[in-house]
N, C-alpha and C positions, 0 to 999 in steps of 0.2 A: 585565502589571498594567493594569486598568481602572477606572476612577471614572465611568463614564458616556460618554454621546457627544452629539453635538450643540451645542446651545446651553447646556448645563448642566456644562461643563467648568470646574472651579474647586476650591477646597477649602472643606471645611466646606459642603457642597451650596450654594454660593453661585452663581447665575447667570452667564453670562458678561456679560449685559447690565449687571450690577453692576460687573463688572471694567473695562470700558470707561469708565465714569464713577464711580470709586472713592468711598465715602463719605468725609466728614471723620471722622477718628478721634479719639477721646480717648486720654490718657494710658494709661487702664486696658486698652482694647482693644490700643493698639500694643504694651504690654508683654508680652502672651501670644503673639504672632503666631508667633514661632519654634515654640513648642510645638504650636500648631494646624496649623502646616505640616507638622511631624513627623507629627502624627495623620493629616492628610489622606494623606500618601504611604505611612504605616504600614498604613492600612486597606485597601488593596489589593495590598500587595506580598507574594511567596512567603515561607513561612517562612525559607528559606535565606537569602534577602536581609536579613532584618529585623536580624541582628546587626550587619551594614555600616551600616544606617541609624541604629542606636542610637550606633555609634562616631562617625558623622558629625555627629549632634546634640550630642555631648559636644564635639567640635571646634569646631562653630559657636557654641557658647556661649563657648568660649574667644575666638574671634574677636570674638564681640561684647563681650566684657569689655575686649580689647584697644584698642578705638576710643575708650574713655574717656567718649564722650558716649552716653547711653543711647538716645536716638531714632536717631542714625545708625547705631549698632552694632546695633540690631534690625533695620534696614533692610538693611545690608550682610551680616550674619550670615544673614538669610533667604535672600538671593541666594546666599551661600555654599553654604548647606545645600541648596538646591534644586538646584544645578549638581552638587553632590556626590552627590545621590540619583540625578539623571539618570545620572550616568557608572556609578553601582554598577548600575543596573536595566540599563544597556546591556552593561556587562561581564558580566552573569549572562545575557543575552540575554531578559531579561524587559521590555524597553522597545520600546513601539509608538508610533506617530505620535500617538495620544489621549493618551498619558502625556506627550509633549513639549508638547504644546498645552496640556495641563492643567497642568503646571509652569510654563509661561509665564504662564498666567492667574492661578496662585496667585502669582507673583512681583509681578505686575501690582497685585495686591489688596494683598499685603503690604507692599509699598513705595509705594502710591499713584501708580503710574505708567500711563501710557498703555500698552496692550497691545503697540504697536510697539516702544516703548522698552524694555519688560519683555523681549520676544523677544531683542532685541540684547544686553541686560545678560545675560540668562541664557546666550546662546550663547557669547559672549566669556569669560565666567567658566568655563564647562564646557571649552571647547577649550583654554583656557589652563592648566587644572588640571595639576599635577603627577602626578595619578592617571593621566592619559592615559599618561605616559612609563613607567608601571609595566607598562602591557600590551605585548603583542608589538605592533611597529609597524603590521603590516598590520591589526590589531584596532583599534588607536588611531585610525588613520587614516580607517579605515571608519566608527567611530563619529563622529568630527569631521565626515565628510561627511554621515552620515545625518541629523543634527541639522538641516543645510540643508533638507533634504525635509521632516522632521517640523515644522519651524517655517513651512513653506509660503512658503519664500524662493525656492528652486529647483525645478523639476520633475524635473531629473535633472543629475548632475554626474560629472565624470571627472577623475582624476588620472594625469598623463603624465610619464614620465621621458625624459631626454634618452639616446639610445644612439646609436652610430655608424652604425646602420641608419635613423635617424630617431625620431620621437616613439614611444613604446612606453605604451600604456595598462596601466596596472597595477591600476587600480580603477576601477570604474564602478558609480554606484548610481542607482537609476531604472528605469523600464520601458523606456525607449527606449535601445538600444544606440549608441555613439558612431557617428556617420556621417562622411563626408569632410568636410563643414564643420567639425566639432569638430575632427577631427585637423588640417586646416588653420589652425584657430585655434590649437591647442596648437603646431604648428610655429612660427606667428608669434611666440608668447611666448617660446618656448625660444631664437628668434633674437633677441629683443629689439626687434622690429619692432613697428609700430602694430597695434592689435587690429582685428580684422574684425568686432566686435560688430555686432548688429543686421542683418547680413547677410541680405538676402533676408527679412526678417521672421522670422528665427529667433530673435531675442531672445537671443543669446548674450551671455555676459559671462565674463571670465577675469581670473587673475591670477597672477603668476610667484611661485614658491616659491624663496627665495634661501638660498644657502650661501656665506658669506665674500663676501657682496656680489654674488655673481654667480647667474644664473638656473640652478637645478638640476632644477626640475619646473615643470609648468603645471597649473592649475586650470581647467577649462572647465565651465561649466554654462549650463543653458538657464533663463531667468528665470520664477519660477513667480508667485505671488500678490501679488507687491510690484512698486514701480516699479523701473527700471533701476538708480538711482543707489542706492537701498536695497540691492539685490541686489550692486551693486560693493562697498559697505561691508562686508556680511557676508563676500564672498568673500575681500575683502583681509584682513579678521581670520582667516578660516581658513587662508589661505596663510602668514600669519605664524605662527599656531599649528602649522602643519604642520612648519615648518622644524627645530624640535627634533626632533619625530618622525622625519622623514627623517635627520636626523644621527645619531640613535641607531640608525636601520636600517643607514646606511652602516657605522658603528662595530661593530654586530653582525655585519654581513657580513663585514668584515675579521678579527674575532675568530673567527667560524666558520671562516674558511679556515685561521687558524693552529690552531685546535682540531683540525681534521681531520688537519693536519700532526703535530702533538704526540701526539695519540691513534693516530693511524696508526702512528706510529714505536713508540710503548709497545706496541701490540699486536702488532707484528710480532715484537717482542723476546719477547713472551709466548709467541707462537706458536712462535717458534725454540726458546724453553725447554722447551714441551710436545714438540717434535720431539725435542730433546737427551735428555729423559726417557725418551722411548719407545725411542729407539736406544741409549742408554747405560745408565743405572741398571736400567731395567725389565729389560733383557736379561740383565744382571749378577745380578739377582735370580734370574732364571728359572735361569740356569746354576748359581747357588748351590744353588737347590733340588734341581737333578737331582744335584749332588755330594753333597749330604745325603742324599739317597735312596740313591745309590750305596755311600756310606760306611756307611749302615745295615745294608745286604746284606753288605758285606764284613767289618764287625766283628761281626756277630751270632755267628759260629761260635767267635771268640776270648773270648767273655763267659761267665763260669760261669753254669751252669745256673739258679742260684738268683736272679741279678741280670739275666737276660734279659728278662722281662718290664718291669722298671722301666727298662732302657735302652732298650728298644724305644719305650715311652711317651715318653721323653724326646726320641727322635728324631721321634716323632710331633708333639710340642709343637713342636719346632723347625720343622719343615716347616709346620705350620699358621700359625706366625708369618711364616714368608715368604711364604705364599700371601696373607695379609692385607697384607702390605707390597706386594706386587705388586698387589693391588687398591687400596691406597690410592694409589699412585704412578701407576696409570692412571687413575683419578678427577681427579688433580691435573692429569695430562697432558691429560685432556678438558676440565677447566674452563677451561684455558687458550685453548682454541678461541673465536674471536670471530664465525666467519662466521654461525654458527646464531643467535647474539645479535641480530646486525644484521638477517638475512633472515627470520627467522621471528617470528610474533606475540610481543609481549613477555611478555603474560600466560600464554601456553603455556609460553615457557622458565621463568618463574617457579614456575609451578604444578610443573613437572617437578623443578626443583631442590630445592623445598622438600619435594615427597614423598620425593625420594632421600636428604635430610637426616633426615627423620623416620623413614624406613625404618632407616637406619644407626644412629641413635643412640637411638631411641625416645623423643626430646623432642618433645612435641605442638607443632605449627606450625599457626598460623591466618594464612590469607592473603586480604587484603581489597583490591579492585581498585576505584575508583570512576572513572568518567570513561573517556576514550580515550587511552591512553598511547603508542600506535602512531605519533603524528605527530611524535615526537621525532627529533632528529637521531641519528646513529649513535653519537657520542660520548657523548651523553646517556644512550642505552640502555645503552651498555658501562659507564658509570660508575654507574648504578643498579644494573646486574647485579653488577659487581664489589663495590660496598658491600654489598650482600645477601649475597655469597659470604663476605665477610672478616668481617662481623658473626656469620654463623651458625658460621664456623670459631672465632671468640672464644668465643662460647656453648658450643659443643663442648667446647673445650679447657680454659676456665677458669671459666664460670658456675655449673657446677653447676645448671642450671635444669631445670625440669621442662615449662616451656611457653614458647613465643616467639610474638609477634605481629607480623605484618608488614602495614603499611596503605601503600598507594600510592593517592595522589588526583591526577588529572589535571584541573586547572583550566584557565580560558581564558588565564590570564596566567602560571602556573607549574605545576610539579608538584612534590608533595610526597612524601616518603618518612619513615614512622616505622617503628623495629623496636625493639621492647621485650621484656625476658625478666624472669622471676621469680627470677633466680639470686641469688648471694650478693654482687653489687655489688663495687665497689673504688673507690679514691680516683682520680679521672680524671688529675690532674696527675702524681701519683707514678707510676702505670702506664704513661702515655706515656712519661715520662723514663726509666723502666726498660727498656720495650720499645726506645726509641732506643739505648740504651747497648749492647744485646744485637743491635743491627741488624734488629730487627724492627719495621718501619715501615708495616704495612699500613693501619691506620686513619690514619695521617700521610699516607701516599701517596693515601688516598682522600679526605681532606680537601683536598689539594692539588689532585687531579682536580676537585673539586666548585668551588673557588675559581676554577681556570682557566676553567670554564665560567660563570662570573658567579653562582655560587649561593652559598648559606650551610650551613655544617656546624656541628651541636652535638652534644655528647655529654654526657650527665648520668648520674652515677651516686654511688652512696655504699655504704660497708660495710653489708652487709645487703641490698641491693638496694632497688627494683629499678634497672635499667639502660635508659636511653633514647637511642637515636641518632636524630637528625632533619636532614634535609637537605631544601633547596629549590633548584630549578632553574627559571630563566626560560624560558619557551616563547618560540620565535622561529620565524617563518615569513618568508621574504624576499618583499619588494614584487614583485620581478621574478623569474621564474621561472629 
């Protein structure tokens, strides 16, 4: 997203020189600043981000009303809105350094602040926003640190975690890779010792990231276009804002470990069930089919000639039903295999599953995949696959549908799945209660899987249709490998 460069960064085509010495505002010009700020950002943003900016404007207006004072509310709502827009653009990978500088200049003009103060106000509002915590921790931390470079506070910055082997750099922003001096600074911070800042003219600054009052990580940066005390202030604010992000990463890491244990146990049971089906009922069906064919041959001579053709046809029907039962049992046993779901591209697995469903049932299936879903954890991949399997099984058995639509969207912060059909529909609460009474807990089990992974699950339907199943799973990438 760009609105120009050089000395013309501002909103409403206002030169930066005017931002450095903001004009005296009248009540009339003050009143419309939030809307003008929105028009500035909306003018250069992609269409995909525009709805998020509209939602941010609605929330900013509520923030404005909440202050009770019209002038103060307009100022602070403008800051709130600018910070929200910066985060939305960053989350959509549409934020560059010119956008950050432009946002700071816009806040300076909107709130009649010096540019240096506007930078700090915008930064603290952005990094402290709850929106950061909705993103994967690695993404949230990267956005927070990248703002330090976009605002020309630091030339480069790195995040270090404490490990038994020593400081480990988990995130580095800037053109220069962390060197031995940066590592030494991080080690000193993690050990609670005095900083080594300004060592050898390197203009280093650092700050500890605390967890329960103890140093959990260290931020180390090289001072950019500001004085060292200003950089220290920014870095201290960044370290404070990173605390909740790293805490969430810590909780997600433990949750992921429990997820792997629970999902692994469930999948092992399913795999064992698949083996038991293959070695037990499937073999029994094959033996029964052989017995039926033998009985057909043995009984044929004892059937009256006028009834032989009818009897022979009945035996053929019975054999055909056994063949179909064998095929269905083999499909069930195959569907319980998990290895291919984890190891092969998810899109390929889903295309194969839906093509097989369409071929068996004659129900038209549409699959739409947006984004890259292959960076999910194994538990998330299995949950998505099992959800689609269960939904298609319900469509086949109960819906009477002629078409099904499956939409999978991989966003930077989450992955969304929607499955809709044009079948007869049902009353959701009554149907789930009836299924539970009969011991059929497919959808209930899927809902529990989703909630175990920290996601949301919703099922909407009514008699006459349509039926819509929606789930959202948060994306997560560990800070440390």
